[in-house]
C-alpha positions as a Markdown table, in Angstrom:
| # | Residue | x | y | z |
|---|---|---|---|---|
| 1 | Met | -8.3 | -36.2 | 33.1 |
| 2 | Ser | -5.1 | -34.3 | 33.4 |
| 3 | Pro | -5.3 | -30.5 | 33.2 |
| 4 | Arg | -4.7 | -29.0 | 29.8 |
| 5 | Ala | -1.3 | -27.5 | 29.4 |
| 6 | Lys | -0.9 | -23.8 | 28.6 |
| 7 | Ser | -1.2 | -23.2 | 24.9 |
| 8 | Pro | 2.1 | -22.4 | 23.1 |
| 9 | Ile | 0.2 | -20.2 | 20.6 |
| 10 | Arg | 1.3 | -16.6 | 20.8 |
| 11 | Pro | -1.6 | -14.2 | 21.9 |
| 12 | Ala | -0.7 | -11.9 | 18.9 |
| 13 | Val | -1.7 | -14.8 | 16.6 |
| 14 | Ala | -4.5 | -16.4 | 18.6 |
| 15 | Asn | -6.3 | -13.1 | 19.1 |
| 16 | Ile | -5.8 | -11.6 | 15.6 |
| 17 | Lys | -8.9 | -10.5 | 13.8 |
| 18 | Met | -9.5 | -9.9 | 10.1 |
| 19 | Asn | -9.3 | -6.2 | 9.2 |
| 20 | Gly | -12.3 | -4.3 | 8.2 |
| 21 | Ile | -11.7 | -4.5 | 4.5 |
| 22 | Gly | -11.6 | -8.3 | 4.7 |
| 23 | Ala | -14.5 | -8.5 | 7.1 |
| 24 | Val | -16.7 | -6.7 | 4.5 |
| 25 | Ser | -15.4 | -8.2 | 1.3 |
| 26 | Met | -15.4 | -11.8 | 2.4 |
| 27 | Thr | -19.2 | -11.7 | 2.9 |
| 28 | Ala | -19.7 | -11.2 | -0.8 |
| 29 | Leu | -16.5 | -12.0 | -2.6 |
| 30 | Gly | -17.4 | -13.4 | -6.0 |
| 31 | Asp | -21.0 | -12.2 | -6.0 |
| 32 | Ser | -21.4 | -10.9 | -9.6 |
| 33 | Gly | -24.2 | -8.6 | -8.4 |
| 34 | Ile | -21.9 | -6.6 | -6.2 |
| 35 | Ile | -19.9 | -3.7 | -7.7 |
| 36 | Pro | -16.6 | -4.1 | -5.9 |
| 37 | Leu | -14.9 | -0.9 | -5.0 |
| 38 | Trp | -13.4 | -2.2 | -1.8 |
| 39 | Phe | -10.0 | -3.6 | -2.8 |
| 40 | Gly | -7.0 | -1.6 | -4.0 |
| 41 | Glu | -7.0 | -2.9 | -7.6 |
| 42 | Ser | -8.3 | -2.0 | -11.0 |
| 43 | Asp | -10.7 | -4.1 | -13.0 |
| 44 | Leu | -8.2 | -4.2 | -15.8 |
| 45 | Val | -6.7 | -7.6 | -16.5 |
| 46 | Thr | -2.9 | -7.8 | -16.6 |
| 47 | Pro | -2.0 | -6.9 | -20.2 |
| 48 | Pro | -1.3 | -9.7 | -22.7 |
| 49 | Phe | 2.4 | -9.0 | -23.2 |
| 50 | Ile | 3.1 | -9.6 | -19.5 |
| 51 | Arg | 1.0 | -12.7 | -19.4 |
| 52 | Glu | 2.6 | -14.1 | -22.6 |
| 53 | Ala | 6.1 | -13.5 | -21.1 |
| 54 | Ala | 5.2 | -15.6 | -18.0 |
| 55 | Lys | 3.6 | -18.3 | -20.2 |
| 56 | Lys | 6.7 | -18.4 | -22.4 |
| 57 | Ala | 8.9 | -18.9 | -19.3 |
| 58 | Leu | 6.7 | -21.8 | -18.3 |
| 59 | Asp | 7.0 | -23.3 | -21.8 |
| 60 | Asp | 10.8 | -22.8 | -21.6 |
| 61 | Gly | 10.9 | -24.8 | -18.4 |
| 62 | Arg | 11.5 | -22.0 | -16.0 |
| 63 | Thr | 10.1 | -24.1 | -13.1 |
| 64 | Phe | 13.3 | -24.7 | -11.0 |
| 65 | Tyr | 14.7 | -22.9 | -8.0 |
| 66 | Ala | 16.4 | -19.6 | -8.7 |
| 67 | Ala | 18.1 | -16.9 | -6.7 |
| 68 | Pro | 15.8 | -16.4 | -3.7 |
| 69 | Trp | 16.3 | -12.6 | -3.8 |
| 70 | Gly | 15.2 | -12.5 | -7.5 |
| 71 | Ile | 16.7 | -13.4 | -10.8 |
| 72 | His | 19.5 | -11.1 | -11.9 |
| 73 | Ser | 17.9 | -9.8 | -15.0 |
| 74 | Leu | 14.8 | -8.6 | -13.0 |
| 75 | Arg | 16.9 | -6.9 | -10.4 |
| 76 | Lys | 19.0 | -5.2 | -13.0 |
| 77 | Ala | 15.8 | -4.0 | -14.8 |
| 78 | Leu | 14.5 | -2.7 | -11.5 |
| 79 | Ala | 17.7 | -0.7 | -11.0 |
| 80 | Glu | 17.3 | 0.8 | -14.5 |
| 81 | Phe | 13.6 | 1.5 | -13.7 |
| 82 | His | 14.5 | 3.6 | -10.7 |
| 83 | Glu | 17.2 | 5.5 | -12.6 |
| 84 | Arg | 14.6 | 6.4 | -15.2 |
| 85 | Met | 11.9 | 7.3 | -12.7 |
| 86 | Val | 13.7 | 9.1 | -9.9 |
| 87 | Gly | 17.1 | 9.8 | -11.4 |
| 88 | Val | 19.1 | 7.7 | -8.9 |
| 89 | Lys | 21.5 | 4.8 | -9.5 |
| 90 | Ile | 20.7 | 2.0 | -7.1 |
| 91 | Gly | 23.3 | -0.8 | -6.7 |
| 92 | Ile | 21.8 | -4.1 | -7.6 |
| 93 | Glu | 23.0 | -5.5 | -4.3 |
| 94 | Arg | 20.4 | -3.3 | -2.6 |
| 95 | Ile | 17.5 | -4.7 | -4.5 |
| 96 | Thr | 15.7 | -7.8 | -3.2 |
| 97 | Ser | 12.5 | -9.4 | -4.5 |
| 98 | Pro | 11.4 | -11.9 | -1.8 |
| 99 | Gly | 8.0 | -12.2 | -3.4 |
| 100 | Ser | 5.1 | -9.8 | -2.8 |
| 101 | Ala | 5.5 | -6.3 | -1.5 |
| 102 | Met | 3.8 | -7.3 | 1.7 |
| 103 | Leu | 6.5 | -9.9 | 2.2 |
| 104 | Gly | 9.0 | -7.2 | 1.6 |
| 105 | Val | 7.4 | -5.3 | 4.5 |
| 106 | Asn | 7.6 | -8.4 | 6.7 |
| 107 | Val | 11.3 | -8.9 | 5.8 |
| 108 | Ala | 12.0 | -5.2 | 6.6 |
| 109 | Leu | 10.3 | -5.5 | 10.0 |
| 110 | Gln | 12.4 | -8.6 | 10.8 |
| 111 | Cys | 15.5 | -6.5 | 10.4 |
| 112 | Phe | 14.9 | -4.3 | 13.5 |
| 113 | Ile | 11.8 | -5.4 | 15.5 |
| 114 | Glu | 12.1 | -7.5 | 18.6 |
| 115 | Thr | 9.1 | -8.1 | 20.9 |
| 116 | Gly | 8.1 | -4.9 | 22.6 |
| 117 | Asp | 9.8 | -2.6 | 20.2 |
| 118 | Glu | 7.8 | 0.3 | 18.8 |
| 119 | Leu | 6.9 | 1.2 | 15.3 |
| 120 | Ile | 5.5 | 4.7 | 14.5 |
| 121 | Val | 2.8 | 4.4 | 11.9 |
| 122 | Ile | 1.6 | 7.5 | 9.9 |
| 123 | Ala | -2.1 | 7.2 | 9.6 |
| 124 | Pro | -4.7 | 6.8 | 8.1 |
| 125 | Val | -3.0 | 3.8 | 6.6 |
| 126 | Trp | -3.7 | 0.5 | 5.1 |
| 127 | Pro | -4.3 | -2.1 | 7.8 |
| 128 | Asn | -1.9 | -4.8 | 6.7 |
| 129 | Ile | 1.1 | -2.9 | 7.9 |
| 130 | Phe | 0.1 | -2.5 | 11.5 |
| 131 | Gln | -1.3 | -6.1 | 11.6 |
| 132 | Ala | 2.1 | -7.4 | 10.3 |
| 133 | Ala | 3.8 | -5.3 | 13.0 |
| 134 | Asp | 1.6 | -6.7 | 15.7 |
| 135 | Ile | 2.4 | -10.3 | 14.5 |
| 136 | Val | 6.2 | -9.8 | 14.8 |
| 137 | Gly | 5.7 | -8.4 | 18.3 |
| 138 | Ala | 5.9 | -4.6 | 17.7 |
| 139 | Val | 3.8 | -2.0 | 19.5 |
| 140 | Cys | 2.4 | 0.4 | 17.0 |
| 141 | Lys | 2.2 | 4.1 | 17.9 |
| 142 | Phe | -0.1 | 5.9 | 15.4 |
| 143 | Val | 0.5 | 9.5 | 14.4 |
| 144 | Arg | -2.5 | 10.7 | 12.6 |
| 145 | Met | -2.2 | 13.3 | 9.9 |
| 146 | Asp | -4.2 | 16.5 | 10.3 |
| 147 | Glu | -7.1 | 17.4 | 8.1 |
| 148 | Asp | -6.6 | 20.9 | 6.8 |
| 149 | Trp | -10.1 | 21.6 | 5.5 |
| 150 | Leu | -9.5 | 25.4 | 5.5 |
| 151 | Ala | -6.6 | 25.4 | 3.0 |
| 152 | Ala | -7.2 | 26.8 | -0.5 |
| 153 | Lys | -7.0 | 23.2 | -1.5 |
| 154 | Pro | -7.9 | 21.0 | 1.4 |
| 155 | Arg | -5.2 | 18.4 | 2.1 |
| 156 | Trp | -3.8 | 16.0 | 4.6 |
| 157 | His | -0.9 | 17.5 | 6.6 |
| 158 | Leu | 1.8 | 15.6 | 8.5 |
| 159 | Asp | 2.9 | 17.3 | 11.7 |
| 160 | Leu | 6.6 | 16.2 | 11.9 |
| 161 | Gly | 6.7 | 17.6 | 15.5 |
| 162 | Lys | 4.1 | 15.0 | 16.5 |
| 163 | Val | 6.2 | 12.3 | 14.8 |
| 164 | Glu | 9.4 | 13.3 | 16.8 |
| 165 | Ala | 7.4 | 13.6 | 20.0 |
| 166 | Ala | 6.2 | 10.0 | 19.5 |
| 167 | Ile | 9.8 | 8.6 | 19.5 |
| 168 | Gly | 10.8 | 6.8 | 22.7 |
| 169 | Pro | 13.6 | 4.6 | 23.8 |
| 170 | Lys | 11.9 | 1.5 | 22.3 |
| 171 | Thr | 11.2 | 3.1 | 18.9 |
| 172 | Lys | 12.9 | 1.3 | 16.1 |
| 173 | Ala | 11.3 | 2.7 | 12.9 |
| 174 | Val | 8.6 | 4.9 | 11.3 |
| 175 | Phe | 6.3 | 3.6 | 8.5 |
| 176 | Val | 5.0 | 6.0 | 5.9 |
| 177 | Cys | 3.0 | 5.4 | 2.7 |
| 178 | Ser | 3.3 | 8.1 | 0.0 |
| 179 | Pro | 1.3 | 8.4 | -2.3 |
| 180 | Gly | -1.0 | 7.3 | 0.5 |
| 181 | Asn | -3.4 | 4.5 | 0.9 |
| 182 | Pro | -6.2 | 5.4 | 1.7 |
| 183 | Thr | -5.7 | 9.2 | 1.5 |
| 184 | Gly | -3.9 | 9.9 | -1.8 |
| 185 | Trp | -1.6 | 12.3 | 0.1 |
| 186 | Val | 1.8 | 12.8 | -1.4 |
| 187 | Met | 4.7 | 13.6 | 0.9 |
| 188 | Thr | 6.8 | 16.6 | -0.3 |
| 189 | Lys | 10.6 | 16.4 | -0.7 |
| 190 | Asp | 11.0 | 18.9 | 2.2 |
| 191 | Glu | 8.9 | 16.6 | 4.4 |
| 192 | Gln | 11.0 | 13.6 | 3.4 |
| 193 | Arg | 14.2 | 15.5 | 4.2 |
| 194 | Ala | 12.9 | 16.5 | 7.6 |
| 195 | Leu | 11.7 | 13.0 | 8.4 |
| 196 | Leu | 15.1 | 11.5 | 7.3 |
| 197 | Asp | 16.9 | 14.0 | 9.5 |
| 198 | Ile | 14.7 | 13.0 | 12.5 |
| 199 | Ala | 15.4 | 9.3 | 11.8 |
| 200 | Arg | 19.1 | 9.9 | 11.6 |
| 201 | Arg | 19.3 | 11.9 | 14.8 |
| 202 | His | 17.3 | 9.2 | 16.7 |
| 203 | Gly | 18.9 | 6.2 | 15.1 |
| 204 | Ile | 15.7 | 4.7 | 13.8 |
| 205 | Ala | 14.7 | 3.3 | 10.4 |
| 206 | Ile | 12.2 | 4.4 | 7.8 |
| 207 | Ile | 10.0 | 2.0 | 5.9 |
| 208 | Ser | 8.6 | 3.9 | 2.9 |
| 209 | Asp | 5.8 | 2.3 | 0.9 |
| 210 | Glu | 6.2 | 3.8 | -2.6 |
| 211 | Val | 3.9 | 1.3 | -4.4 |
| 212 | Tyr | 1.9 | 4.1 | -5.9 |
| 213 | Gly | 4.9 | 6.2 | -6.8 |
| 214 | Thr | 4.1 | 6.5 | -10.6 |
| 215 | Leu | 0.3 | 7.0 | -10.0 |
| 216 | Ile | 0.5 | 10.8 | -9.5 |
| 217 | Tyr | -1.6 | 13.6 | -11.1 |
| 218 | Asp | 0.8 | 16.6 | -11.3 |
| 219 | Gly | 2.4 | 15.5 | -14.6 |
| 220 | Gly | 5.6 | 14.2 | -13.0 |
| 221 | Lys | 7.1 | 10.7 | -13.6 |
| 222 | His | 7.2 | 9.7 | -10.0 |
| 223 | Ala | 6.3 | 11.1 | -6.6 |
| 224 | Pro | 9.1 | 12.3 | -4.3 |
| 225 | Ser | 11.1 | 9.3 | -3.2 |
| 226 | Phe | 13.4 | 8.6 | -0.2 |
| 227 | Leu | 15.7 | 7.1 | -2.8 |
| 228 | Glu | 16.5 | 10.6 | -4.0 |
| 229 | Ile | 17.8 | 11.8 | -0.6 |
| 230 | Ala | 19.0 | 8.7 | 1.4 |
| 231 | Glu | 22.6 | 7.5 | 1.4 |
| 232 | Pro | 23.2 | 3.8 | 0.5 |
| 233 | Asp | 23.7 | 2.9 | 4.1 |
| 234 | Asp | 20.9 | 5.0 | 5.7 |
| 235 | Asn | 18.4 | 2.8 | 7.6 |
| 236 | Val | 15.8 | 3.3 | 4.8 |
| 237 | Phe | 13.7 | 0.5 | 3.3 |
| 238 | Val | 11.7 | 1.4 | 0.2 |
| 239 | Ile | 8.8 | -1.0 | -0.7 |
| 240 | Asn | 7.5 | -1.3 | -4.2 |
| 241 | Ser | 5.3 | -3.6 | -6.2 |
| 242 | Phe | 4.1 | -4.5 | -9.7 |
| 243 | Ser | 0.6 | -4.9 | -8.4 |
| 244 | Lys | -0.9 | -1.4 | -9.0 |
| 245 | Pro | 0.7 | 0.4 | -12.0 |
| 246 | Trp | 0.8 | -2.8 | -14.1 |
| 247 | Ala | -2.5 | -4.4 | -13.0 |
| 248 | Met | -0.7 | -7.4 | -11.4 |
| 249 | Thr | -2.3 | -7.7 | -8.0 |
| 250 | Gly | -2.7 | -11.5 | -8.2 |
| 251 | Trp | 1.0 | -12.1 | -9.2 |
| 252 | Arg | 2.4 | -11.2 | -5.8 |
| 253 | Ile | 5.6 | -9.8 | -7.1 |
| 254 | Gly | 7.2 | -6.8 | -5.4 |
| 255 | Trp | 10.6 | -5.6 | -4.3 |
| 256 | Leu | 12.5 | -4.0 | -1.5 |
| 257 | Ile | 15.4 | -1.5 | -1.7 |
| 258 | His | 17.4 | -1.8 | 1.6 |
| 259 | Pro | 20.6 | -0.5 | 3.1 |
| 260 | Lys | 23.7 | -1.7 | 1.3 |
| 261 | Ser | 25.0 | -3.2 | 4.5 |
| 262 | Leu | 22.1 | -5.7 | 4.5 |
| 263 | Ala | 22.9 | -7.2 | 1.0 |
| 264 | Gly | 24.2 | -10.4 | 2.5 |
| 265 | Pro | 21.5 | -10.9 | 5.3 |
| 266 | Met | 18.8 | -10.1 | 2.8 |
| 267 | Gln | 19.8 | -13.1 | 0.7 |
| 268 | Val | 19.2 | -15.3 | 3.8 |
| 269 | Leu | 16.0 | -13.6 | 4.8 |
| 270 | Ala | 14.6 | -14.0 | 1.3 |
| 271 | Ala | 15.5 | -17.6 | 1.3 |
| 272 | Ala | 14.1 | -18.3 | 4.7 |
| 273 | Ser | 10.9 | -16.3 | 4.1 |
| 274 | Asn | 9.8 | -17.6 | 0.7 |
| 275 | Thr | 12.7 | -19.3 | -1.1 |
| 276 | Gly | 12.2 | -16.4 | -3.5 |
| 277 | Pro | 9.4 | -15.2 | -5.8 |
| 278 | Thr | 7.7 | -17.6 | -8.3 |
| 279 | Val | 10.2 | -18.0 | -11.0 |
| 280 | Phe | 8.1 | -17.8 | -14.2 |
| 281 | Ala | 6.1 | -14.9 | -12.8 |
| 282 | Gln | 9.4 | -12.9 | -12.6 |
| 283 | Tyr | 9.6 | -13.1 | -16.4 |
| 284 | Gly | 6.2 | -11.4 | -16.6 |
| 285 | Ala | 7.5 | -8.8 | -14.2 |
| 286 | Leu | 10.5 | -8.3 | -16.4 |
| 287 | Ala | 8.3 | -7.7 | -19.4 |
| 288 | Ala | 6.4 | -5.1 | -17.3 |
| 289 | Leu | 9.6 | -3.0 | -17.1 |
| 290 | Ser | 9.8 | -2.8 | -20.9 |
| 291 | Pro | 8.8 | 0.2 | -23.0 |
| 292 | Glu | 5.5 | -1.6 | -23.6 |
| 293 | Gly | 5.1 | -1.7 | -19.8 |
| 294 | Asp | 5.8 | 2.1 | -19.6 |
| 295 | Ala | 3.0 | 2.7 | -22.1 |
| 296 | Phe | 0.6 | 0.5 | -20.1 |
| 297 | Arg | 1.4 | 2.5 | -16.9 |
| 298 | Gln | 0.3 | 5.6 | -18.7 |
| 299 | Thr | -3.0 | 3.9 | -19.7 |
| 300 | Met | -3.5 | 3.0 | -16.1 |
| 301 | Leu | -2.7 | 6.5 | -14.9 |
| 302 | Glu | -5.3 | 8.0 | -17.4 |
| 303 | Arg | -7.9 | 5.5 | -16.3 |
| 304 | Cys | -7.3 | 6.6 | -12.7 |
| 305 | Arg | -7.4 | 10.3 | -13.6 |
| 306 | Lys | -10.7 | 9.8 | -15.3 |
| 307 | Gly | -12.0 | 7.9 | -12.3 |
| 308 | Arg | -10.8 | 10.6 | -10.0 |
| 309 | Asp | -12.8 | 13.2 | -12.0 |
| 310 | Ile | -15.9 | 11.0 | -11.8 |
| 311 | Val | -15.6 | 10.8 | -8.0 |
| 312 | Ala | -14.9 | 14.5 | -7.8 |
| 313 | Arg | -18.2 | 15.2 | -9.6 |
| 314 | Phe | -20.0 | 12.8 | -7.3 |
| 315 | Val | -18.7 | 14.4 | -4.2 |
| 316 | Ala | -19.4 | 17.9 | -5.4 |
| 317 | Gly | -23.0 | 16.9 | -6.2 |
| 318 | Asn | -23.8 | 15.6 | -2.7 |
| 319 | Asn | -23.9 | 18.0 | 0.2 |
| 320 | Arg | -23.3 | 15.2 | 2.7 |
| 321 | Leu | -19.9 | 14.4 | 1.2 |
| 322 | Arg | -16.4 | 15.9 | 1.2 |
| 323 | Trp | -12.9 | 14.7 | 0.5 |
| 324 | Met | -9.3 | 15.8 | 0.1 |
| 325 | Val | -8.8 | 15.5 | -3.6 |
| 326 | Pro | -6.0 | 12.9 | -3.9 |
| 327 | Asp | -2.7 | 13.9 | -5.5 |
| 328 | Gly | -1.7 | 10.3 | -6.0 |
| 329 | Ala | -2.8 | 6.6 | -5.8 |
| 330 | Phe | -6.3 | 5.6 | -6.9 |
| 331 | Tyr | -8.5 | 6.0 | -3.8 |
| 332 | Gly | -11.3 | 8.3 | -2.7 |
| 333 | Phe | -11.3 | 8.6 | 1.1 |
| 334 | Ile | -14.6 | 10.3 | 1.5 |
| 335 | Val | -16.3 | 11.8 | 4.6 |
| 336 | Val | -20.0 | 11.0 | 4.9 |
| 337 | Asp | -21.8 | 13.5 | 7.1 |
| 338 | Gly | -23.7 | 11.8 | 9.9 |
| 339 | Leu | -21.8 | 8.5 | 9.5 |
| 340 | Lys | -20.9 | 7.1 | 12.9 |
| 341 | Asp | -20.2 | 3.4 | 12.3 |
| 342 | Ser | -18.4 | 2.8 | 9.0 |
| 343 | Leu | -18.1 | -1.0 | 9.3 |
| 344 | Asn | -21.8 | -1.4 | 9.9 |
| 345 | Phe | -22.6 | 0.9 | 7.0 |
| 346 | Ala | -20.3 | -1.0 | 4.7 |
| 347 | His | -22.0 | -4.3 | 5.7 |
| 348 | Asn | -25.4 | -2.8 | 5.1 |
| 349 | Leu | -24.3 | -1.4 | 1.8 |
| 350 | Ile | -23.4 | -4.9 | 0.6 |
| 351 | Lys | -26.8 | -6.2 | 1.5 |
| 352 | His | -29.0 | -3.4 | 0.4 |
| 353 | Gly | -27.0 | -1.2 | -1.9 |
| 354 | Arg | -25.1 | -4.0 | -3.7 |
| 355 | Val | -21.8 | -2.1 | -3.8 |
| 356 | Gly | -18.6 | -2.8 | -1.8 |
| 357 | Val | -16.6 | -0.1 | -0.1 |
| 358 | Ala | -13.9 | -0.2 | 2.6 |
| 359 | Pro | -14.9 | 1.1 | 6.0 |
| 360 | Gly | -12.9 | 4.0 | 7.3 |
| 361 | Ser | -12.4 | 2.3 | 10.6 |
| 362 | Ala | -10.1 | -0.2 | 8.9 |
| 363 | Phe | -7.4 | 2.4 | 8.4 |
| 364 | Gly | -6.4 | 3.0 | 12.0 |
| 365 | Pro | -6.3 | 1.4 | 15.4 |
| 366 | Asp | -9.3 | -0.4 | 16.9 |
| 367 | Gly | -11.5 | 2.0 | 19.0 |
| 368 | Asp | -10.2 | 5.1 | 17.2 |
| 369 | Ala | -13.3 | 7.1 | 16.1 |
| 370 | Ala | -11.3 | 9.5 | 13.9 |
| 371 | Asn | -12.0 | 7.5 | 10.7 |
| 372 | Glu | -15.6 | 6.4 | 11.4 |
| 373 | Ser | -17.1 | 9.0 | 9.2 |
| 374 | Tyr | -15.0 | 7.8 | 6.2 |
| 375 | Val | -15.4 | 5.2 | 3.5 |
| 376 | Arg | -12.7 | 4.4 | 0.9 |
| 377 | Ile | -13.4 | 3.5 | -2.7 |
| 378 | Cys | -11.0 | 2.5 | -5.5 |
| 379 | Phe | -11.6 | 4.6 | -8.6 |
| 380 | Ala | -9.3 | 2.7 | -11.0 |
| 381 | Gln | -12.3 | 1.2 | -12.6 |
| 382 | Asp | -14.3 | 1.2 | -15.9 |
| 383 | Ser | -16.2 | 4.6 | -16.0 |
| 384 | Ala | -19.6 | 3.0 | -16.4 |
| 385 | Leu | -19.1 | 0.6 | -13.5 |
| 386 | Leu | -17.7 | 3.3 | -11.2 |
| 387 | Thr | -20.6 | 5.6 | -12.0 |
| 388 | Glu | -23.1 | 2.9 | -11.2 |
| 389 | Gly | -21.3 | 2.0 | -8.0 |
| 390 | Leu | -21.3 | 5.7 | -6.9 |
| 391 | Asp | -25.0 | 6.0 | -7.8 |
| 392 | Arg | -25.7 | 3.1 | -5.5 |
| 393 | Leu | -23.6 | 4.6 | -2.8 |
| 394 | Gly | -25.4 | 7.9 | -3.1 |
| 395 | Arg | -28.7 | 6.3 | -2.7 |
| 396 | Ala | -27.5 | 4.5 | 0.5 |
| 397 | Ile | -26.2 | 7.7 | 1.9 |
| 398 | Ala | -29.5 | 9.5 | 1.3 |
| 399 | Ser | -31.2 | 6.9 | 3.4 |
| 400 | Leu | -28.8 | 7.3 | 6.4 |
């Protein structure tokens, strides 16, 4: 027998593991007895006016190839959306919808990452980003935010000095998510200006995940956005999605705002990556950007605000728990006193508590103990369901 040839499969792919959220959820996905608080989605179904628009597009025969960077009417409506929300006019040539927001992240990474290049990742952060970076050959350097528990209002704090100190000759970009997943941290305008100045001085890019931009609790229309301060040809990529504010997680429609100079290359990247987003789904997305969609976003925000209040009462009533009250997004990232192995706890919670949470260990690099005392729950849920889920979680914590 001849010796087996060396495998052509890249180690980054051959050795990849499912992240902690998937490792927990896949053990009980679809089990009606589980209260699922693990994923970043509401239990609300996409509203009828959005679903009807997609169905009408199907009935009208919108089943052929279209522009791979998104139909013109959708991109025009997205430009108008950003003008309403953040007061900035974005040229339509800077807007690309290759498919999902996650695909937008991958397309952005392809613009500057070559094997061995470094990506600075502001953590805690959702795991898909650093897994995507690993797959394209990047080396992730994590800069963990500080926990300021002694502040009048405890909050996560980003030390920009640590970010700049992490930049080396192979650094190509920094990834930041605000409002944050899992923390609910919201980056201030001053912090964004400072980070943009760092990026300009060092010649690196910024990938800004602003998917939760309209889910904020200070009464504003939108969280601070890099779109407000970046020039059209700054190396800034802003990721956004229909998934969260419009309850469209299963639609896989997002968009990317990129430097003006990449308008041409983005057309090719979108075509090569996905041949564009599903055509009839884009008409549903277009409906989401209507005044009716604006009203639904407010409904979602109020649902999240109510859920946040429920979690706040739950945390306040249990002396083993604490959290930084989130200023945005729809997550509770909760410290459990005495918890040392968040993944094992989450697995046991499925079996014995019948509620699903995301383990804190998922939101940083393997082997980093900093998040092991945390669990993440999504509070964009029906109040009764959320309350029952938290009751089950509380009973499990009591038995630790």
